[in-house]
C-alpha positions, 0 to 999 in steps of 0.5 A: 264412816265408810259404807260399801255394798259389794265393794262399791262406795255408797254415798249418804245421798244414796242412803237418803234416797233408799230411806225416802223410798222405803218411807213412801212404801212398796207395792207388795204385789209388785214385790211378790212378782219378783223372783226370790233366790237363785234362778232355777236349773230346770222345771222343778226346784233343784235339791241341795246335797251337802258333800264333805270333801277333804282339803285335797279333793276340794283343791283338785276340784277348784284347780280343774274348775279354774282351768276350765273357767267354771265355778265350783258348783259347775265343776262338780255338776260336770263331774257328776254328769260325766260319771253318771253317763259312764255307767 
């Protein structure tokens, strides 16, 4: 059976190593210190705002994002920033 994580092959030896690590147990306090989720964008948590776009609107956003070497979220934030500063 072929196993992959993020497109990379995972060997049986690696799986065995992860199993052994899990069976030894984890330091709960150390795990709690790790950041969970995406990194913050500011001092306070960001708000998730669902927005509905037509196929054409999304295609336009994606085309602009690709031209400017941005991901979709970055492009939408840039557009909002430009629009909100124009007011």
